[in-house]
N, C-alpha and C positions, 0 to 999 in steps of 0.2 A: 615184322609180323604185325598186321593191323590189330588193334585192341578190340576185342569183342565187347558188345554192350550187354553186360550182365546186371541183373537186379539181385544183389546179394541177399536182401531180406526175403524175397520170394524164393530164391534158390534154397536158402536155409530152411524155410518152412516146409518145402515139399521134397527135399532131397534124401528122405529116409532110404529110398532104394539105393542111391549112390553110396550112402554111408554103409549100408549092409554089405555091398560088394567091396567097399574099401576096407572094411574091418577084416574081411577074409584075406586080403593082401597083407595087411598089418600082422595078422597071425602067423605069417610065414617068415617074419623078420625076427631073428633071435637077437635079444638085447640084454646087456648086463645092467643097464640103467644109468650108465655114465657116458654114453656116446653122444656125438653130434650128428643129428639127423635132419636132413632137409625134406620138407613136405612140398614137393614140386607141383604146383597147381592146387593149393590148399583150399581154394574156394571159401566157404563160410566157416571153415574150421571144425567141422564135425569130427572128421578123422584125426585132425591135428590134436584135438582135445584128448582123444584116446592115446595118441602117441605120447603126449606130455605125461600122462599117467604112468607110462612105462619107462620114462626117463626122469626119475626124481632127482638125479644128480647130473643129468646131462644137459644138452642144449638142443632146442628145437628151433628151426628156422622155417617159417611158413612163407611161401612165395606164390604170388598170383599176379597176373597182368591187370586184373580188374580192381580199380580202387574201391568200387562198391563191395566186392567180395571181401577185400581186406578190412574195410570199415566194419562189416558185419562180423568178421572173425575177431576183431578187437573187442567188440561188445560181448562175444561169447567167451573169449579166452582171458580177457583182462590184460594187465600190464606185464605179466611174467613170461611173455613169449615174444620172440623177434618175428615181426611180420614185414615183408617187403613187397612193394608194388614193383614188379620187374618182369621183363620178357625172359622166358627161360632160354631163348637163343642167345641172350646177352648176359646171362647170370654169372656173377663173380662173387665169391665170398672171401673173407679174410684168411681162412685156413681151411684145408681140405676136410670134408666131412667123412664120417665113418659109414654113412649110408644115405641113400636117397630113396624116399617113398613117393610114389605118384599114382593117383587113381583118377580115372575118368578125365584125363587131361591131354595125353600125348596125341590123340587123334585129331585134336583141334590145331595141331602144328603140322604144317605141310612139309617142312624140311627135316626129315628124321635123321639124315646124315649129320647135319649141323647140330641138331638137338642132342644126339648121343655123344658127339664129340665134346659138347659143352658139359653134359652130365659127367662124362669121364674126367674132365678137367677139374670138376668140383669134388672129386673123391680122392681119398688117400689110396695108395696101393693096397689092394686087398679089400677095399670098401665095396659095398654091395648096392646095386640098383634093383629095387623091386617095384614093379609097375604093373598096372592093368589099365587098358583103354579099349576103345572100340576096335575090333579087328575085322578081317576080311569077312564079308557077309553080314556085318552088323546092321540091324534094323532094315534089312532089305525089303521085307514084306510091308512093313509100316510105311517106309518111304515110297514104295510103289503105289500104295493106296492113297497116300497124301498127295502124290503128284497126279493121280487120276483126278482129284479135285482141283489141283493147281492148274491143270490144262484147260479147265472150264473158264469161260468169261464170267465176271470181269477179272478173275485172278490171272488168267493166261497171259494177259498183256504185260504183267509184271514178273511172272514166274516161268514163262516159256523158255527164257534164256538163263534160267537159274543154274549156277555152277556150285556144286557142293564144296563147302569150305573145309571139309574134314578129310583125313587120310586113314582109311581102314586097311591096314597093312597085313600081309600074310606072315606067318611065323618064320618060314625059312628065309625070306628076304630080311626080316627084322634081325634075325640072328647074324646074318652076314653084315648088316650095317653096324651092329654092336661090336663085332670083332674088328671091323675096319676102323671103328672109332677109337680103338685101343683097349677095349676090354679083354682081359685074359681068357675069360670063358663066358659063355652066354647060352641061355636056353629061352625058347619062346614057344608058346603053344596056345591054341584056341580052346575056348570053352563056351558052351551054350548057357545062357543065363536069362531066360525069358522072365519078365517082370510084369506085375499088375500094379501100377502106381495107385496110391491111396487117393490122390487128387489128380485124376487123369488129364483134365483140361489144362490146369495150371502147369502140370508136369510137362506135357507136350509143348505148350506155348513157351515155357521158360527154358526148357532144356532141349528136348529132342527135335522139335520143329522150329526152334528159335531163329535159325537163319532164314527159313521160309517166311516166317511172320515178319521179320525185320525188313524183308524185301518188298513187303506190301505197304501201301499207304495206310495211315492210321485207321481210316474209315472202313477198310476192308479186312482188318485183322480179326475182329470178332466174328463176322460172317464166315470167314475162311475156317476158323476153328469150329464153328457150328457145323459146317458142312463136312469137315474132316471127321469129327466125332460121329456124325450120322453115317459116314462111309465105313468107319471102323466097327460100329456097333458095340455091344457090351458082351463080356467085359473087354476093356481095352488092354491088349497085351503088347508090350514092347519087346520085340524079338531081338534081344541083345545077344551079340556074339563078342566075347571079350578076348582080347589079346593079352596074354600074361607074359611078363618078362622077368627073368632072374639072371642077373649078370654080375660078374666080379671083376673089379678093376685090377 
């Protein structure tokens, strides 16, 4: 899986929306405080920090493919947590975990069959996978309007052949993939979660429209964002649709 170019410091500064949604997922994970839990796609460590507070006698393993994200997480979390720069499709740990938590990550991975097989391999029998990511219909209106801008010149020369790098899966297909990967039980469902980010320009540029921005030459990135924001108007609403996963190994 190609490594995405993330700016960990920028992401940490403006990812309150992602933290809020991630905390809702964490609230569904029952813990005694002694478990081993993997934060799969830990980003800058905002949700990882809350997970650590719930595991005073446990072990937290934060994993992200981005070295910049992991560096930012180290600054936030200090030396008391294990942080790995690793591709989730290749993840291996020294002993099976009791649970895996993942928020705002799985939609960036195209091969969900392989992903779920790897997640199952990292869990002990009876361990839980709790995740949330973009699901079927995610940011469809925002993307449509952004591509209205992207079809104009001079952006069109670079974005007309744009291919989305994300996978916004449906819940029924996701459940089938989880069971095929070896999970004993699995539930998946969609939820509407529209958000108004506090810093809309940086939020869109760093997270939501990051692939579009990176497909443009440097001199066109700021004008593109200017035009997208003009197209969206105020307030900027990100029409999130989240795919929720609750599976038991």
